[in-house]
N, C-alpha and C positions, 0 to 999 in steps of 0.2 A: 236459078238465082237464089232462091230461099235456102237451098242446101249449102251453097258457097258461103252465104252469110253466116249460117249456123256453124260451119266448119271454121270460119275465120274467128268467130266469137270464142269457140272452144280453144283454138290455138292461143288466143290472147289470154284467156283465163289460165291455161296451163303455164304459159310463160310467166304470168304474174304469180302463180303458185310457186314456180321454181325460184323466182326472185325472192318471194317471201320466205321460203325455206332457207335460201342462202343467207338472207338477213338474219333469220332466227339463229342459224348456225354461227354466223359471225358474232351476234350478240351474246350467245352462250359462251363462245370462246373468250370474248371480251370480259364477260362477267367472271368467268373462271380465272382469267388473268388478274382481274382486279381483286378477287377474293384471295388468290395466292399472294398477290402483292401486299394486300392488307395483312394477311397472316404473317408474311415475312417482316413487314414493318412492326407489327405487334411483337413478334419474337425478338427483333432487334431492340425494341423499346424495353421489353422485359429484361433482356440481358444487360442493357445499359443501366436500368434501374437496379439490377442485381449488383453490378459493379459499383454503382454509387453506394449501395448499402454496405458492400464489403468495405469500402474505404471508410465509411462512417463508423461501422461497428468495430472493426479490428483496431482502429485508432483510438477507441474510447478507453482502452486500458494500457497501462504501462507495466503489465506483468506478462512475461512471455507465454506462460501456460494458458493465460486467459485469452490472449490473442489467438492461439491455436484452437482453443475450444470454441471461440466465437466463429472462426472460419469454418470449422467442421460442422458446427450447428447450422450455419447458413446454407451450406451446400446440401446438407441432408434435408433441410426444411423445404428448399425449392426443387429438390429432386433433379438437379442438373447433372448428377452422377449417381450411380447405384451405390458406390462405396467411396469413402474418402479417408485419407490419413495424411499426417504430416511427419516427415522425418526431420529432426532438429539436432544440430550439434550442441551437446551439453557443455557446461563449463569445464568438465573433466576431459573433453575431447571425444566422448563417446557419442555415437549416433543413436538416438532413441526415437522410437515411433510412438506417436500419439494419435488417437486416444488409447489404443491398445498396443502394448509393447510387441516387438517382433525383431527378427533377424534379417538384415539386408540381403537380398538375393542378387543375382548377376545383373539384372536390369537396373536395380538401385545403384549398385557399384558403378555401372557404366555411366549412368546419368551424373553421378557425382564426379567421376573421372573426367568426362567430357565437358561438364558444365553446360550441357545443352539438353533440351527436351528429348525424351526417349518414348516412342510410341510403340507399344506392343499390342498383342491381341487383346482388345477390349480393356486396355490399360494405358494410362498416360502418366508419365513422370516429368515434372517441370521444376527446374531449380528455382529456389527462392533466393534471388540475387539482388544486391544493391551495390552498384559500382563493381569493384573487383571482389567484393566479399560474397561468398555463397553461404547462406545460413542454414540451408537444408533443402528439402524437396517437398513439393506438393504431389501427392499420389491420388489419382481418381480412377475409378473403374466402372464398367458397365456390364450387364449380364446379357444384353440382347444385340449389341452392335459395337463395331469399332468406332474409334474417334476419327472425325474428319479433320481436314486442314482448318476449317472454320472453328471446330471445337478446340483445336490446338491454339489458335489465336485468342479465343475467348478465355481459356484457362491460363494462358500466359499472362493475360491482363489481370486475372484474379491473383495469380502468383506475384506479379509485380507490386500490386497494391498491398498485399499481405506482407511481402518482404520488407517494405518500408516500415510498417507498423512493428514487425518483429525486430528489426534492427533498432528502432527507437526504444522498445521495451528492453532489449538486451543491454544497451548502453545505460539506460536508466538503472537497471538492476545492478550493473557493475559499479556505477558511481554511488548508488545507495549503499552497497556493501562496503565500499571503501570509506564512506562517510561514517557508517556505523562502527567500523573497526577503529577509526580514528577516535570517535567519541568514547568507545569502551577503553581504549588505551589511556585516555586521560582520567578515567575514574580509578580510585585507589583500591587496593586490597585491604581487607579489614582484619585487624588483630587487636583484641582487647582481652582483659583478664577473664579467668575461668568463670566467676560468678555470673557473667553476662553472656548472652547468646545473641548474635547479630545476624540479620538477614537483609541484604540489600538487593534491590531489583531495579534495573533500568530498561525501559523500552522506548525505542525511537518512534516518532510519529509514523503511522502506517502509510502516509502519502508524502510525496515530496522527497527531494534529495538535498539534505542539508545536515550540517552538524549543529546540534542543539546547544542550549545553554544551561541545561539541568545538571546538577551535581549532588553528590552525597559524600560525606567523610565521617570517619570515626577513628579515634586514636586515644591512647593513654598518656597522661602526663606523669611526671616523676612523683608527684604526691599521691598518685593512685586515682585521681579524678579521670573520668572518661568524658571526652568532648565529642559531641555529635553535631554535625551541621548538614543542612540541606538547603539548597537555593536554586534559583531559576533566573537566568538573565533574559531580559526581554528580547524578542526577535530570534532569528536563526542565522546560520551562516558562519563564516570564518570569524567575523568581528565578535559575535556572541561567544563562540568557542574560546577565543583568545581571552576575553574578559572573564569567562567562567574559570579558565585555568589559573589566571592571575588571582582572582578572588578566592578560589579554593585554597591556594597556597598561602595567601595573605592571612586568611582566617586561621589556618593551622599554625602559622608562625606566631601570630599574636597570642593565640591560646596557649601554645607551648611556653611562651615567655611568661605566662602566669596571669594574663589579663582575663577578667571575667567576661561573660557573654556580652554585656552591654558595652564594655570598653572595647572588646574585640570588634564589635560591629561599628562602633564610632570610629575607631582607627581605620577600619576597612573603608568606611564611607569617605573619610578624608583622602584616602589613597585613590579611590575611584574618581573623586572630584578633581584631583591633581592630574589624572590621565586625560581629562577633557573628553571623555567618551560621550557619545550621544545615546548610549544605552543605559538602562537601569537594571537593577536586580533586586529580587526579594531574597531574604535569607533568614534562617532561624539558627541560633547557636544554643546548645544545651550543655551544661556541666553537670555530670551525674556522679554521685558517690555510690559505687556498687554495693558497699557493705550496708549502707543505711537506706538507700533508695531516695535520698534527698537530691533534689535537682534545683538548679537555677537556670533561667533561660531569658533570652531577649530575642525580639523579632523585629525585622525591618520589612513591613508590608507582606509578611508571609502568612499562610493559612495556619489555623491553630493546631497545636500538638494534640494528639489523641492519647489518653491514658486509659489503660485497661487493668483491672485488678485480676487476681488469679482465677476468678470465676468467669471472666469475660465481660463483666459490666464495664461500660465505657463512658467516658466524659471527655469533653474538649476543654483545654486550658484557654478559655476565652479571656484575654487580657488586651489592653490597648497596645497597639503596635506602632512603631515609628514609620515614617515614610520609606519608600524604596531607597536603596543605596544608590548614590549618584545624583540625587536631587541637588540642584545648585543653591542650597541654603543650609544653614546650620539648624539642627533640631535635636531634641532630647531623646535619648533612648533609655527606656526604663528596663529594669531587671526584676524578674519575678521569681518566686520560689514555690515549690510543691514537693510532695512525697509520693513516690511510686510504691504501692504496697508490695509485700513479699510475693513473688511469683507473678507480679504484674508486668505490664508491657508499656513501651512508648512507641508511638507510630509517628514518624515524620514523613512528609510526602510533598510533591509538587502539584500544582493545580491541574495538570493533565490527568491526574488520577481521579479527580472528583468533578471537574467541570464538564458540562455537556451543553451543546447549543440548544437554546430554547428551554433550558431547565434552570431553576433556581439553585444556587450553590448549596442551600440547606438540604436539598434532596440528595445531592452528591455526598454531603457529609453524613447524612443518616445512612446512606447505602454503605459508606465506609465503616461506620460503627457496627452495622449488621454483619458485614464481612469479618470484622475483627472478632466479634462475638462467636461467629461460626467456627473460626480458626483457633479458638482458645484451647481446645483439647489436643491440637496437633503439635508435632515437633516444629521448631522454629522455621526451618527451611520449607517444610510442607505448608506451614501457616502462611509464609510469604507468597508461595505459589497460589494458594487458595484465594488470598486477598486479591492478588493481581487478576486471577481468572474471574472472580466475582465482579470486580470493578470494570474490567475491560471486555469480558465476554469474547464472543467471536467477531464482534464488529470492529471495523477499522477505527482507530482513534486519530484525531487531528493534531495532537500535541504530544511532545515527549513526556515520559512518565518516570518519576523517581519515587521509590518507596524504601524507607529505612525502618526496619522493625528491630527494636531492642528489648530483650526480655531479661528480667532479674530472676533467673531460675536455671535449671540444668537441662531443659529439653532443647 
């Protein structure tokens, strides 16, 4: 009897042990499944976060090469591929590879021809497509494994987001180029007597697609006087460009008729008021006698003229100015006189050259004087380039810039 009881107890314990092992095995499998599920969820989360960052980053610039650089940088940083490159159609129709140049091989040509992804050994080529337009290819590679169907879906999503940003940048750059060409076409060529040397520079704002309202002009009258004008219409866009063109031509016409600077600005102001424009403009008009260096000038809301002697010493012609052209009331415009010393210079400019956000205008004017002093020993064209480089540097500028440098000398 005792032996049967002991045997029964042993069988019960063994059965319970087997059940416990089974439960342990099932629990381990469940835990492994949960860990795998968690890992997969985390991987998908990371990929979605990556796609989110791709959308934000590549859309933050409207320069095609910056979009490409941002995409390459993100893929390298997150190591979602061992190698990455982008094939882009250039404006000249050439297919270029970034960040390192290269020659398209058969797989690249096939992907371009098909307009479909091409998956090769450890390499994936995905078209950058927006609607019917194919802008190029995204190329990714791996050293240790081929790309799966899931990888294909992931990189297709990357390519789709990048293609939209690249399309926007391409259209922006094209429109900006057209606007800049139109702006430059409206600016005059300069031709004045031998004793004078002129250098004019125009730079559009580094951001935005618009035609600006900055202008310069220089021309000789029949009596030998040289007239210089620089001005800036408020705002941007087609309306500003139209007003700029009208004003530039009106000022030239009134000056050629023989009107002095103050009368020229007064007549131009009456003309602008008659157009009922909602825009205003600053302008300065200078009449210069090349033989003597004598000048008379008048200003409507414009920044002061800078005068430099032959040694580079600078001063600003600080005189009262009239209100901006286009103000809806009559006002007096005074005319002033000065003399430019032999070998000296006149510098006329628009506010984009000297104004910076968060900075007093006096700091910009002092920077301009320093740049003109540094350029005193250079030839006129080189001096203009140095002044512009010194004032603008490598940073993007928010406004259009006009610079007109006039020298009484032979350089």
